[in-house]
Biopython code that builds the backbone (N, CA, C, O; Angstrom):
import numpy as np
from Bio.PDB.StructureBuilder import StructureBuilder

atoms = [
    (1, "UNK", "N", (214.177, 69.394, 195.466)),
    (1, "UNK", "CA", (214.924, 70.036, 194.400)),
    (1, "UNK", "C", (213.956, 70.402, 193.266)),
    (1, "UNK", "O", (212.998, 69.674, 193.008)),
    (2, "UNK", "N", (214.202, 71.499, 192.612)),
    (2, "UNK", "CA", (213.353, 71.969, 191.520)),
    (2, "UNK", "C", (214.079, 71.862, 190.189)),
    (2, "UNK", "O", (215.308, 71.881, 190.131)),
    (3, "UNK", "N", (213.293, 71.749, 189.116)),
    (3, "UNK", "CA", (213.856, 71.680, 187.763)),
    (3, "UNK", "C", (213.162, 72.694, 186.879)),
    (3, "UNK", "O", (211.975, 72.976, 187.040)),
    (4, "UNK", "N", (213.920, 73.233, 185.948)),
    (4, "UNK", "CA", (213.401, 74.195, 184.974)),
    (4, "UNK", "C", (212.945, 73.463, 183.710)),
    (4, "UNK", "O", (213.530, 72.461, 183.299)),
    (5, "UNK", "N", (211.896, 73.994, 183.118)),
    (5, "UNK", "CA", (211.397, 73.523, 181.831)),
    (5, "UNK", "C", (211.271, 74.738, 180.931)),
    (5, "UNK", "O", (210.798, 75.792, 181.356)),
    (6, "UNK", "N", (211.697, 74.584, 179.682)),
    (6, "UNK", "CA", (211.438, 75.585, 178.663)),
    (6, "UNK", "C", (210.770, 74.880, 177.506)),
    (6, "UNK", "O", (211.328, 73.954, 176.917)),
    (7, "UNK", "N", (209.561, 75.332, 177.184)),
    (7, "UNK", "CA", (208.783, 74.728, 176.112)),
    (7, "UNK", "C", (208.470, 75.798, 175.080)),
    (7, "UNK", "O", (208.154, 76.936, 175.429)),
    (8, "UNK", "N", (208.557, 75.433, 173.818)),
    (8, "UNK", "CA", (208.362, 76.375, 172.719)),
    (8, "UNK", "C", (207.108, 75.995, 171.938)),
    (8, "UNK", "O", (206.816, 74.817, 171.734)),
    (9, "UNK", "N", (206.369, 77.026, 171.504)),
    (9, "UNK", "CA", (205.097, 76.828, 170.828)),
    (9, "UNK", "C", (205.015, 77.699, 169.583)),
    (9, "UNK", "O", (205.699, 78.716, 169.470)),
    (10, "UNK", "N", (204.164, 77.281, 168.653)),
    (10, "UNK", "CA", (203.926, 78.061, 167.439)),
    (10, "UNK", "C", (203.053, 79.278, 167.724)),
    (10, "UNK", "O", (203.290, 80.355, 167.178)),
    (11, "UNK", "N", (202.041, 79.111, 168.580)),
    (11, "UNK", "CA", (201.086, 80.197, 168.812)),
    (11, "UNK", "C", (201.003, 80.562, 170.285)),
    (11, "UNK", "O", (201.322, 79.758, 171.162)),
    (12, "UNK", "N", (200.570, 81.786, 170.536)),
    (12, "UNK", "CA", (200.371, 82.244, 171.912)),
    (12, "UNK", "C", (199.274, 81.431, 172.587)),
    (12, "UNK", "O", (199.366, 81.124, 173.775)),
    (13, "UNK", "N", (198.250, 81.087, 171.841)),
    (13, "UNK", "CA", (197.148, 80.295, 172.382)),
    (13, "UNK", "C", (197.635, 78.939, 172.896)),
    (13, "UNK", "O", (197.231, 78.501, 173.974)),
    (14, "UNK", "N", (198.495, 78.278, 172.132)),
    (14, "UNK", "CA", (199.054, 76.992, 172.570)),
    (14, "UNK", "C", (199.844, 77.162, 173.864)),
    (14, "UNK", "O", (199.715, 76.352, 174.782)),
    (15, "UNK", "N", (200.653, 78.205, 173.940)),
    (15, "UNK", "CA", (201.478, 78.444, 175.126)),
    (15, "UNK", "C", (200.613, 78.762, 176.341)),
    (15, "UNK", "O", (200.865, 78.251, 177.432)),
    (16, "UNK", "N", (199.609, 79.592, 176.163)),
    (16, "UNK", "CA", (198.737, 79.958, 177.284)),
    (16, "UNK", "C", (197.906, 78.761, 177.744)),
    (16, "UNK", "O", (197.690, 78.589, 178.944)),
    (17, "UNK", "N", (197.443, 77.940, 176.820)),
    (17, "UNK", "CA", (196.697, 76.733, 177.194)),
    (17, "UNK", "C", (197.578, 75.797, 178.030)),
    (17, "UNK", "O", (197.128, 75.250, 179.037)),
    (18, "UNK", "N", (198.813, 75.620, 177.613)),
    (18, "UNK", "CA", (199.746, 74.767, 178.360)),
    (18, "UNK", "C", (200.037, 75.363, 179.739)),
    (18, "UNK", "O", (200.168, 74.629, 180.719)),
    (19, "UNK", "N", (200.135, 76.667, 179.813)),
    (19, "UNK", "CA", (200.372, 77.340, 181.097)),
    (19, "UNK", "C", (199.253, 77.013, 182.079)),
    (19, "UNK", "O", (199.515, 76.709, 183.243)),
    (20, "UNK", "N", (198.017, 77.076, 181.615)),
    (20, "UNK", "CA", (196.874, 76.760, 182.480)),
    (20, "UNK", "C", (196.942, 75.302, 182.939)),
    (20, "UNK", "O", (196.675, 75.006, 184.104)),
    (21, "UNK", "N", (197.296, 74.399, 182.037)),
    (21, "UNK", "CA", (197.382, 72.987, 182.393)),
    (21, "UNK", "C", (198.469, 72.723, 183.446)),
    (21, "UNK", "O", (198.314, 71.847, 184.296)),
    (22, "UNK", "N", (199.554, 73.476, 183.385)),
    (22, "UNK", "CA", (200.655, 73.280, 184.342)),
    (22, "UNK", "C", (200.328, 73.775, 185.749)),
    (22, "UNK", "O", (201.028, 73.426, 186.699)),
    (23, "UNK", "N", (199.298, 74.566, 185.895)),
    (23, "UNK", "CA", (198.935, 75.085, 187.217)),
    (23, "UNK", "C", (198.656, 73.965, 188.216)),
    (23, "UNK", "O", (198.824, 74.161, 189.420)),
    (24, "UNK", "N", (198.235, 72.800, 187.740)),
    (24, "UNK", "CA", (197.941, 71.685, 188.644)),
    (24, "UNK", "C", (199.191, 71.200, 189.382)),
    (24, "UNK", "O", (199.075, 70.537, 190.413)),
    (25, "UNK", "N", (200.384, 71.520, 188.870)),
    (25, "UNK", "CA", (201.637, 71.130, 189.515)),
    (25, "UNK", "C", (202.141, 72.187, 190.501)),
    (25, "UNK", "O", (203.182, 71.996, 191.129)),
    (26, "UNK", "N", (201.415, 73.293, 190.641)),
    (26, "UNK", "CA", (201.787, 74.363, 191.558)),
    (26, "UNK", "C", (203.249, 74.805, 191.348)),
    (26, "UNK", "O", (204.065, 74.715, 192.265)),
    (27, "UNK", "N", (203.567, 75.277, 190.145)),
    (27, "UNK", "CA", (204.951, 75.645, 189.827)),
    (27, "UNK", "C", (205.423, 76.868, 190.617)),
    (27, "UNK", "O", (204.634, 77.749, 190.958)),
    (28, "UNK", "N", (206.715, 76.897, 190.895)),
    (28, "UNK", "CA", (207.325, 78.047, 191.571)),
    (28, "UNK", "C", (207.395, 79.236, 190.612)),
    (28, "UNK", "O", (207.150, 80.375, 191.009)),
    (29, "UNK", "N", (207.726, 78.968, 189.362)),
    (29, "UNK", "CA", (207.781, 79.991, 188.307)),
    (29, "UNK", "C", (206.961, 79.473, 187.141)),
    (29, "UNK", "O", (207.045, 78.294, 186.796)),
    (30, "UNK", "N", (206.162, 80.353, 186.526)),
    (30, "UNK", "CA", (205.373, 79.968, 185.354)),
    (30, "UNK", "C", (205.080, 81.228, 184.553)),
    (30, "UNK", "O", (204.322, 82.090, 184.997)),
    (31, "UNK", "N", (205.682, 81.333, 183.369)),
    (31, "UNK", "CA", (205.482, 82.517, 182.543)),
    (31, "UNK", "C", (205.576, 82.175, 181.065)),
    (31, "UNK", "O", (206.239, 81.217, 180.668)),
    (32, "UNK", "N", (204.895, 82.983, 180.262)),
    (32, "UNK", "CA", (204.913, 82.839, 178.807)),
    (32, "UNK", "C", (205.478, 84.121, 178.221)),
    (32, "UNK", "O", (205.117, 85.216, 178.652)),
    (33, "UNK", "N", (206.356, 83.993, 177.245)),
    (33, "UNK", "CA", (206.925, 85.156, 176.575)),
    (33, "UNK", "C", (206.960, 84.950, 175.071)),
    (33, "UNK", "O", (206.860, 83.828, 174.577)),
    (34, "UNK", "N", (207.105, 86.059, 174.352)),
    (34, "UNK", "CA", (207.173, 86.023, 172.885)),
    (34, "UNK", "C", (208.615, 86.117, 172.433)),
    (34, "UNK", "O", (209.403, 86.875, 172.998)),
    (35, "UNK", "N", (208.958, 85.346, 171.415)),
    (35, "UNK", "CA", (210.292, 85.354, 170.815)),
    (35, "UNK", "C", (210.168, 85.953, 169.418)),
    (35, "UNK", "O", (209.819, 85.233, 168.483)),
    (36, "UNK", "N", (210.442, 87.254, 169.243)),
    (36, "UNK", "CA", (210.254, 87.895, 167.935)),
    (36, "UNK", "C", (211.014, 87.210, 166.803)),
    (36, "UNK", "O", (210.529, 87.152, 165.673)),
    (37, "UNK", "N", (212.182, 86.701, 167.099)),
    (37, "UNK", "CA", (213.012, 86.057, 166.071)),
    (37, "UNK", "C", (212.730, 84.569, 165.939)),
    (37, "UNK", "O", (213.302, 83.913, 165.069)),
    (38, "UNK", "N", (211.863, 84.022, 166.779)),
    (38, "UNK", "CA", (211.629, 82.579, 166.787)),
    (38, "UNK", "C", (212.691, 81.881, 167.609)),
    (38, "UNK", "O", (213.645, 82.508, 168.072)),
    (39, "UNK", "N", (212.524, 80.586, 167.789)),
    (39, "UNK", "CA", (213.478, 79.783, 168.563)),
    (39, "UNK", "C", (214.835, 79.816, 167.882)),
    (39, "UNK", "O", (214.938, 79.563, 166.681)),
    (40, "UNK", "N", (215.871, 80.127, 168.642)),
    (40, "UNK", "CA", (217.216, 80.122, 168.070)),
    (40, "UNK", "C", (218.205, 79.440, 168.999)),
    (40, "UNK", "O", (219.402, 79.724, 168.963)),
    (41, "UNK", "N", (217.698, 78.541, 169.828)),
    (41, "UNK", "CA", (218.550, 77.822, 170.766)),
    (41, "UNK", "C", (219.474, 76.847, 170.071)),
    (41, "UNK", "O", (219.286, 76.508, 168.902)),
    (42, "UNK", "N", (220.454, 76.413, 170.793)),
    (42, "UNK", "CA", (221.411, 75.470, 170.224)),
    (42, "UNK", "C", (221.308, 74.107, 170.899)),
    (42, "UNK", "O", (222.117, 73.220, 170.629)),
    (43, "UNK", "N", (220.319, 73.935, 171.775)),
    (43, "UNK", "CA", (220.155, 72.673, 172.481)),
    (43, "UNK", "C", (219.374, 71.654, 171.681)),
    (43, "UNK", "O", (218.982, 71.900, 170.540)),
    (44, "UNK", "N", (219.155, 70.506, 172.297)),
    (44, "UNK", "CA", (218.342, 69.458, 171.682)),
    (44, "UNK", "C", (216.882, 69.761, 171.979)),
    (44, "UNK", "O", (216.553, 70.254, 173.058)),
    (45, "UNK", "N", (216.018, 69.471, 171.037)),
    (45, "UNK", "CA", (214.601, 69.751, 171.193)),
    (45, "UNK", "C", (213.822, 68.437, 171.131)),
    (45, "UNK", "O", (214.007, 67.638, 170.213)),
    (46, "UNK", "N", (212.944, 68.221, 172.121)),
    (46, "UNK", "CA", (212.049, 67.071, 172.120)),
    (46, "UNK", "C", (210.798, 67.460, 171.351)),
    (46, "UNK", "O", (210.175, 68.481, 171.643)),
    (47, "UNK", "N", (210.434, 66.655, 170.378)),
    (47, "UNK", "CA", (209.268, 66.946, 169.550)),
    (47, "UNK", "C", (207.981, 66.665, 170.316)),
    (47, "UNK", "O", (207.977, 65.850, 171.238)),
    (48, "UNK", "N", (206.890, 67.331, 169.945)),
    (48, "UNK", "CA", (205.603, 67.034, 170.580)),
    (48, "UNK", "C", (205.175, 65.604, 170.282)),
    (48, "UNK", "O", (205.558, 65.031, 169.263)),
    (49, "UNK", "N", (204.375, 65.031, 171.183)),
    (49, "UNK", "CA", (203.812, 63.707, 170.947)),
    (49, "UNK", "C", (202.634, 63.851, 169.993)),
    (49, "UNK", "O", (201.908, 64.844, 170.031)),
    (50, "UNK", "N", (202.453, 62.860, 169.147)),
    (50, "UNK", "CA", (201.380, 62.880, 168.164)),
    (50, "UNK", "C", (200.216, 62.069, 168.710)),
    (50, "UNK", "O", (200.411, 60.941, 169.161)),
    (51, "UNK", "N", (199.008, 62.624, 168.676)),
    (51, "UNK", "CA", (197.823, 61.901, 169.118)),
    (51, "UNK", "C", (197.640, 60.650, 168.287)),
    (51, "UNK", "O", (197.843, 60.659, 167.073)),
    (52, "UNK", "N", (197.250, 59.565, 168.956)),
    (52, "UNK", "CA", (196.951, 58.330, 168.245)),
    (52, "UNK", "C", (198.127, 57.410, 168.050)),
    (52, "UNK", "O", (197.945, 56.298, 167.555)),
    (53, "UNK", "N", (199.336, 57.820, 168.419)),
    (53, "UNK", "CA", (200.497, 56.958, 168.255)),
    (53, "UNK", "C", (200.363, 55.793, 169.228)),
    (53, "UNK", "O", (200.123, 56.002, 170.417)),
    (54, "UNK", "N", (200.515, 54.577, 168.735)),
    (54, "UNK", "CA", (200.473, 53.407, 169.593)),
    (54, "UNK", "C", (199.072, 52.910, 169.885)),
    (54, "UNK", "O", (198.905, 52.090, 170.788)),
    (55, "UNK", "N", (198.072, 53.357, 169.178)),
    (55, "UNK", "CA", (196.722, 52.860, 169.404)),
    (55, "UNK", "C", (196.320, 51.976, 168.249)),
    (55, "UNK", "O", (196.918, 52.035, 167.175)),
    (56, "UNK", "N", (195.323, 51.166, 168.461)),
    (56, "UNK", "CA", (194.822, 50.295, 167.403)),
    (56, "UNK", "C", (194.499, 48.934, 167.958)),
    (56, "UNK", "O", (194.454, 48.750, 169.174)),
    (57, "UNK", "N", (194.272, 47.975, 167.080)),
    (57, "UNK", "CA", (193.902, 46.631, 167.495)),
    (57, "UNK", "C", (195.148, 45.790, 167.723)),
    (57, "UNK", "O", (196.154, 45.941, 167.030)),
    (58, "UNK", "N", (195.062, 44.888, 168.721)),
    (58, "UNK", "CA", (196.171, 43.973, 168.941)),
    (58, "UNK", "C", (195.988, 42.733, 168.061)),
    (58, "UNK", "O", (195.085, 42.693, 167.226)),
    (59, "UNK", "N", (196.833, 41.735, 168.246)),
    (59, "UNK", "CA", (196.789, 40.548, 167.390)),
    (59, "UNK", "C", (195.460, 39.804, 167.503)),
    (59, "UNK", "O", (195.032, 39.145, 166.556)),
    (60, "UNK", "N", (194.806, 39.912, 168.668)),
    (60, "UNK", "CA", (193.533, 39.194, 168.834)),
    (60, "UNK", "C", (192.340, 40.031, 168.373)),
    (60, "UNK", "O", (191.201, 39.572, 168.449)),
    (61, "UNK", "N", (192.588, 41.252, 167.895)),
    (61, "UNK", "CA", (191.525, 42.092, 167.389)),
    (61, "UNK", "C", (190.953, 43.057, 168.409)),
    (61, "UNK", "O", (190.078, 43.859, 168.083)),
    (62, "UNK", "N", (191.439, 42.988, 169.641)),
    (62, "UNK", "CA", (190.963, 43.920, 170.661)),
    (62, "UNK", "C", (191.609, 45.279, 170.453)),
    (62, "UNK", "O", (192.800, 45.377, 170.157)),
    (63, "UNK", "N", (190.819, 46.310, 170.609)),
    (63, "UNK", "CA", (191.371, 47.647, 170.465)),
    (63, "UNK", "C", (191.713, 48.195, 171.828)),
    (63, "UNK", "O", (191.138, 47.786, 172.836)),
    (64, "UNK", "N", (192.642, 49.114, 171.856)),
    (64, "UNK", "CA", (193.049, 49.716, 173.110)),
    (64, "UNK", "C", (194.273, 50.549, 172.891)),
    (64, "UNK", "O", (194.810, 50.622, 171.786)),
    (65, "UNK", "N", (194.701, 51.164, 173.931)),
    (65, "UNK", "CA", (195.873, 52.026, 173.845)),
    (65, "UNK", "C", (197.111, 51.180, 174.028)),
    (65, "UNK", "O", (197.231, 50.430, 174.997)),
    (66, "UNK", "N", (198.027, 51.307, 173.094)),
    (66, "UNK", "CA", (199.282, 50.584, 173.185)),
    (66, "UNK", "C", (200.325, 51.403, 173.903)),
    (66, "UNK", "O", (200.055, 52.519, 174.347)),
    (67, "UNK", "N", (201.491, 50.865, 174.015)),
    (67, "UNK", "CA", (202.581, 51.574, 174.664)),
    (67, "UNK", "C", (203.134, 52.623, 173.715)),
    (67, "UNK", "O", (203.431, 52.344, 172.553)),
    (68, "UNK", "N", (203.263, 53.824, 174.232)),
    (68, "UNK", "CA", (203.839, 54.900, 173.436)),
    (68, "UNK", "C", (205.275, 55.058, 173.890)),
    (68, "UNK", "O", (205.531, 55.329, 175.063)),
    (69, "UNK", "N", (206.206, 54.893, 172.981)),
    (69, "UNK", "CA", (207.611, 55.026, 173.315)),
    (69, "UNK", "C", (208.027, 56.477, 173.390)),
    (69, "UNK", "O", (207.243, 57.378, 173.089)),
    (70, "UNK", "N", (209.237, 56.693, 173.784)),
    (70, "UNK", "CA", (209.776, 58.043, 173.874)),
    (70, "UNK", "C", (210.032, 58.565, 172.474)),
    (70, "UNK", "O", (210.638, 57.880, 171.651)),
    (71, "UNK", "N", (209.578, 59.764, 172.207)),
    (71, "UNK", "CA", (209.817, 60.369, 170.900)),
    (71, "UNK", "C", (211.299, 60.719, 170.790)),
    (71, "UNK", "O", (211.944, 61.009, 171.798)),
    (72, "UNK", "N", (211.830, 60.693, 169.602)),
    (72, "UNK", "CA", (213.257, 60.983, 169.443)),
    (72, "UNK", "C", (213.573, 62.444, 169.734)),
    (72, "UNK", "O", (212.747, 63.334, 169.536)),
    (73, "UNK", "N", (214.789, 62.660, 170.206)),
    (73, "UNK", "CA", (215.244, 64.035, 170.353)),
    (73, "UNK", "C", (215.791, 64.484, 169.015)),
    (73, "UNK", "O", (216.212, 63.666, 168.197)),
    (74, "UNK", "N", (215.784, 65.754, 168.803)),
    (74, "UNK", "CA", (216.280, 66.308, 167.551)),
    (74, "UNK", "C", (217.580, 67.033, 167.870)),
    (74, "UNK", "O", (217.565, 68.067, 168.537)),
    (75, "UNK", "N", (218.686, 66.509, 167.406)),
    (75, "UNK", "CA", (219.968, 67.144, 167.643)),
    (75, "UNK", "C", (220.186, 68.291, 166.683)),
    (75, "UNK", "O", (219.585, 68.330, 165.609)),
    (76, "UNK", "N", (221.037, 69.223, 167.057)),
    (76, "UNK", "CA", (221.200, 70.411, 166.231)),
    (76, "UNK", "C", (221.860, 70.103, 164.885)),
    (76, "UNK", "O", (221.506, 70.715, 163.877)),
    (77, "UNK", "N", (222.799, 69.176, 164.849)),
    (77, "UNK", "CA", (223.482, 68.898, 163.592)),
    (77, "UNK", "C", (222.703, 67.927, 162.718)),
    (77, "UNK", "O", (222.714, 68.054, 161.494)),
    (78, "UNK", "N", (222.032, 66.966, 163.325)),
    (78, "UNK", "CA", (221.325, 65.949, 162.554)),
    (78, "UNK", "C", (219.948, 66.405, 162.114)),
    (78, "UNK", "O", (219.249, 65.661, 161.427)),
    (79, "UNK", "N", (219.548, 67.587, 162.484)),
    (79, "UNK", "CA", (218.176, 67.991, 162.198)),
    (79, "UNK", "C", (218.104, 69.309, 161.451)),
    (79, "UNK", "O", (217.180, 70.092, 161.672)),
    (80, "UNK", "N", (219.047, 69.568, 160.581)),
    (80, "UNK", "CA", (219.041, 70.845, 159.876)),
    (80, "UNK", "C", (217.726, 71.087, 159.143)),
    (80, "UNK", "O", (217.226, 72.212, 159.125)),
    (81, "UNK", "N", (217.157, 70.036, 158.536)),
    (81, "UNK", "CA", (215.898, 70.194, 157.810)),
    (81, "UNK", "C", (214.796, 70.613, 158.778)),
    (81, "UNK", "O", (214.029, 71.532, 158.490)),
    (82, "UNK", "N", (214.716, 69.933, 159.938)),
    (82, "UNK", "CA", (213.705, 70.281, 160.950)),
    (82, "UNK", "C", (213.886, 71.723, 161.403)),
    (82, "UNK", "O", (212.925, 72.489, 161.456)),
    (83, "UNK", "N", (215.102, 72.083, 161.723)),
    (83, "UNK", "CA", (215.342, 73.428, 162.239)),
    (83, "UNK", "C", (215.034, 74.488, 161.195)),
    (83, "UNK", "O", (214.471, 75.531, 161.528)),
    (84, "UNK", "N", (215.390, 74.244, 159.945)),
    (84, "UNK", "CA", (215.112, 75.212, 158.893)),
    (84, "UNK", "C", (213.611, 75.409, 158.714)),
    (84, "UNK", "O", (213.151, 76.534, 158.519)),
    (85, "UNK", "N", (212.843, 74.319, 158.780)),
    (85, "UNK", "CA", (211.407, 74.395, 158.550)),
    (85, "UNK", "C", (210.641, 74.914, 159.751)),
    (85, "UNK", "O", (209.660, 75.639, 159.585)),
    (86, "UNK", "N", (211.062, 74.562, 160.953)),
    (86, "UNK", "CA", (210.239, 74.775, 162.131)),
    (86, "UNK", "C", (210.789, 75.806, 163.106)),
    (86, "UNK", "O", (210.016, 76.398, 163.859)),
    (87, "UNK", "N", (212.054, 76.033, 163.119)),
    (87, "UNK", "CA", (212.693, 76.881, 164.113)),
    (87, "UNK", "C", (212.093, 78.283, 164.159)),
    (87, "UNK", "O", (211.775, 78.783, 165.238)),
    (88, "UNK", "N", (211.938, 78.904, 163.031)),
    (88, "UNK", "CA", (211.454, 80.276, 162.999)),
    (88, "UNK", "C", (209.967, 80.394, 163.305)),
    (88, "UNK", "O", (209.470, 81.496, 163.537)),
    (89, "UNK", "N", (209.249, 79.268, 163.307)),
    (89, "UNK", "CA", (207.821, 79.338, 163.581)),
    (89, "UNK", "C", (207.496, 79.130, 165.059)),
    (89, "UNK", "O", (206.333, 79.234, 165.447)),
    (90, "UNK", "N", (208.484, 78.843, 165.878)),
    (90, "UNK", "CA", (208.271, 78.701, 167.322)),
    (90, "UNK", "C", (208.489, 80.068, 167.961)),
    (90, "UNK", "O", (209.614, 80.424, 168.312)),
    (91, "UNK", "N", (207.412, 80.828, 168.109)),
    (91, "UNK", "CA", (207.521, 82.212, 168.559)),
    (91, "UNK", "C", (207.160, 82.444, 170.012)),
    (91, "UNK", "O", (207.238, 83.579, 170.481)),
    (92, "UNK", "N", (206.764, 81.404, 170.746)),
    (92, "UNK", "CA", (206.368, 81.587, 172.146)),
    (92, "UNK", "C", (207.084, 80.576, 173.014)),
    (92, "UNK", "O", (207.230, 79.410, 172.646)),
    (93, "UNK", "N", (207.529, 81.036, 174.173)),
    (93, "UNK", "CA", (208.228, 80.173, 175.118)),
    (93, "UNK", "C", (207.497, 80.194, 176.450)),
    (93, "UNK", "O", (207.073, 81.246, 176.929)),
    (94, "UNK", "N", (207.360, 79.025, 177.030)),
    (94, "UNK", "CA", (206.816, 78.882, 178.365)),
    (94, "UNK", "C", (207.956, 78.430, 179.259)),
    (94, "UNK", "O", (208.627, 77.443, 178.959)),
    (95, "UNK", "N", (208.179, 79.137, 180.346)),
    (95, "UNK", "CA", (209.207, 78.775, 181.312)),
    (95, "UNK", "C", (208.529, 78.400, 182.617)),
    (95, "UNK", "O", (207.621, 79.091, 183.079)),
    (96, "UNK", "N", (208.978, 77.303, 183.206)),
    (96, "UNK", "CA", (208.387, 76.843, 184.456)),
    (96, "UNK", "C", (209.468, 76.245, 185.342)),
    (96, "UNK", "O", (210.442, 75.665, 184.861)),
    (97, "UNK", "N", (209.277, 76.397, 186.627)),
    (97, "UNK", "CA", (210.163, 75.771, 187.616)),
    (97, "UNK", "C", (209.269, 74.910, 188.493)),
    (97, "UNK", "O", (208.393, 75.412, 189.197)),
    (98, "UNK", "N", (209.506, 73.600, 188.436)),
    (98, "UNK", "CA", (208.652, 72.619, 189.100)),
    (98, "UNK", "C", (209.448, 71.740, 190.048)),
    (98, "UNK", "O", (210.671, 71.640, 189.949)),
    (99, "UNK", "N", (208.730, 71.101, 190.975)),
    (99, "UNK", "CA", (209.374, 70.114, 191.847)),
    (99, "UNK", "C", (209.854, 68.938, 191.003)),
    (99, "UNK", "O", (209.241, 68.601, 189.990)),
    (100, "UNK", "N", (210.924, 68.332, 191.414)),
    (100, "UNK", "CA", (211.505, 67.167, 190.724)),
    (100, "UNK", "C", (210.456, 66.074, 190.530)),
    (100, "UNK", "O", (210.406, 65.448, 189.471)),
    (101, "UNK", "N", (209.631, 65.842, 191.526)),
    (101, "UNK", "CA", (208.616, 64.790, 191.469)),
    (101, "UNK", "C", (207.567, 65.048, 190.384)),
    (101, "UNK", "O", (206.951, 64.103, 189.893)),
    (102, "UNK", "N", (207.357, 66.289, 190.009)),
    (102, "UNK", "CA", (206.358, 66.646, 189.007)),
    (102, "UNK", "C", (206.934, 66.788, 187.602)),
    (102, "UNK", "O", (206.183, 66.954, 186.640)),
    (103, "UNK", "N", (208.243, 66.725, 187.477)),
    (103, "UNK", "CA", (208.908, 67.036, 186.212)),
    (103, "UNK", "C", (208.438, 66.150, 185.054)),
    (103, "UNK", "O", (208.021, 66.667, 184.017)),
    (104, "UNK", "N", (208.499, 64.834, 185.215)),
    (104, "UNK", "CA", (208.143, 63.941, 184.100)),
    (104, "UNK", "C", (206.675, 64.081, 183.708)),
    (104, "UNK", "O", (206.349, 64.039, 182.521)),
    (105, "UNK", "N", (205.793, 64.244, 184.677)),
    (105, "UNK", "CA", (204.380, 64.453, 184.369)),
    (105, "UNK", "C", (204.167, 65.734, 183.597)),
    (105, "UNK", "O", (203.367, 65.772, 182.662)),
    (106, "UNK", "N", (204.878, 66.788, 183.979)),
    (106, "UNK", "CA", (204.752, 68.076, 183.292)),
    (106, "UNK", "C", (205.301, 67.987, 181.870)),
    (106, "UNK", "O", (204.705, 68.536, 180.944)),
    (107, "UNK", "N", (206.412, 67.313, 181.690)),
    (107, "UNK", "CA", (206.986, 67.147, 180.355)),
    (107, "UNK", "C", (206.010, 66.383, 179.460)),
    (107, "UNK", "O", (205.787, 66.770, 178.312)),
    (108, "UNK", "N", (205.436, 65.315, 179.975)),
    (108, "UNK", "CA", (204.469, 64.542, 179.197)),
    (108, "UNK", "C", (203.262, 65.401, 178.846)),
    (108, "UNK", "O", (202.808, 65.387, 177.702)),
    (109, "UNK", "N", (202.739, 66.142, 179.807)),
    (109, "UNK", "CA", (201.587, 67.016, 179.570)),
    (109, "UNK", "C", (201.898, 68.053, 178.497)),
    (109, "UNK", "O", (201.077, 68.293, 177.612)),
    (110, "UNK", "N", (203.065, 68.663, 178.566)),
    (110, "UNK", "CA", (203.442, 69.679, 177.585)),
    (110, "UNK", "C", (203.598, 69.085, 176.188)),
    (110, "UNK", "O", (203.122, 69.658, 175.208)),
    (111, "UNK", "N", (204.261, 67.941, 176.101)),
    (111, "UNK", "CA", (204.484, 67.334, 174.786)),
    (111, "UNK", "C", (203.188, 66.874, 174.148)),
    (111, "UNK", "O", (203.092, 66.818, 172.923)),
    (112, "UNK", "N", (202.195, 66.546, 174.949)),
    (112, "UNK", "CA", (200.880, 66.160, 174.426)),
    (112, "UNK", "C", (200.049, 67.390, 174.048)),
    (112, "UNK", "O", (198.948, 67.264, 173.512)),
    (113, "UNK", "N", (200.584, 68.571, 174.332)),
    (113, "UNK", "CA", (199.872, 69.815, 174.026)),
    (113, "UNK", "C", (200.727, 70.745, 173.178)),
    (113, "UNK", "O", (200.829, 71.938, 173.464)),
    (114, "UNK", "N", (201.340, 70.196, 172.137)),
    (114, "UNK", "CA", (202.032, 70.940, 171.078)),
    (114, "UNK", "C", (203.383, 71.542, 171.473)),
    (114, "UNK", "O", (203.919, 72.356, 170.720)),
    (115, "UNK", "N", (203.944, 71.178, 172.606)),
    (115, "UNK", "CA", (205.212, 71.783, 173.035)),
    (115, "UNK", "C", (206.407, 71.126, 172.392)),
    (115, "UNK", "O", (206.459, 69.906, 172.234)),
    (116, "UNK", "N", (207.372, 71.956, 172.022)),
    (116, "UNK", "CA", (208.698, 71.515, 171.636)),
    (116, "UNK", "C", (209.564, 71.891, 172.842)),
    (116, "UNK", "O", (209.733, 73.073, 173.140)),
    (117, "UNK", "N", (210.107, 70.896, 173.528)),
    (117, "UNK", "CA", (210.848, 71.172, 174.753)),
    (117, "UNK", "C", (212.341, 71.126, 174.519)),
    (117, "UNK", "O", (212.864, 70.212, 173.882)),
    (118, "UNK", "N", (213.014, 72.130, 175.049)),
    (118, "UNK", "CA", (214.468, 72.126, 174.993)),
    (118, "UNK", "C", (214.951, 71.257, 176.147)),
    (118, "UNK", "O", (214.569, 71.471, 177.298)),
    (119, "UNK", "N", (215.785, 70.285, 175.837)),
    (119, "UNK", "CA", (216.285, 69.375, 176.850)),
    (119, "UNK", "C", (217.365, 70.085, 177.640)),
    (119, "UNK", "O", (218.414, 70.440, 177.102)),
    (120, "UNK", "N", (217.099, 70.291, 178.928)),
    (120, "UNK", "CA", (218.048, 70.941, 179.823)),
    (120, "UNK", "C", (218.606, 69.869, 180.733)),
    (120, "UNK", "O", (217.875, 69.307, 181.548)),
    (121, "UNK", "N", (219.900, 69.574, 180.606)),
    (121, "UNK", "CA", (220.514, 68.524, 181.436)),
    (121, "UNK", "C", (221.064, 69.084, 182.714)),
    (121, "UNK", "O", (221.614, 68.342, 183.528)),
]
sb = StructureBuilder()
sb.init_structure("model")
sb.init_model(0)
sb.init_chain("A")
sb.init_seg("    ")
for serial, (resi, resn, name, xyz) in enumerate(atoms, 1):
    if name == "N":
        sb.init_residue(resn, " ", resi, " ")
    sb.init_atom(name, np.array(xyz, "f"), 0.0, 1.0, " ", f" {name:<3s}", serial, name[0])
structure = sb.get_structure()
């Protein structure tokens, strides 16, 4: 079974870079398009992961990578401030159709590379 992903980016460069990274999953569909009006979806958006979250020293002073939890989803009603500030600046969309087995890896890869993903249930 295949799943669709739609990821939104601020710049064409970010979208094209993510497209190249997704090639390792051998997607059935993979394309980048421009949104002249910016993102105007009504779905929930997963925020990009921030580099360095969950890293640092543990209680014994050893440094290493800690567990990174799931970033919160941004709902349309609870995130008016986010949508007002960021919605119009997401001008590029990457669409991909991937195997179910590759979906979570692709989502993680995209979120680590500046993607705002629309959650498609």
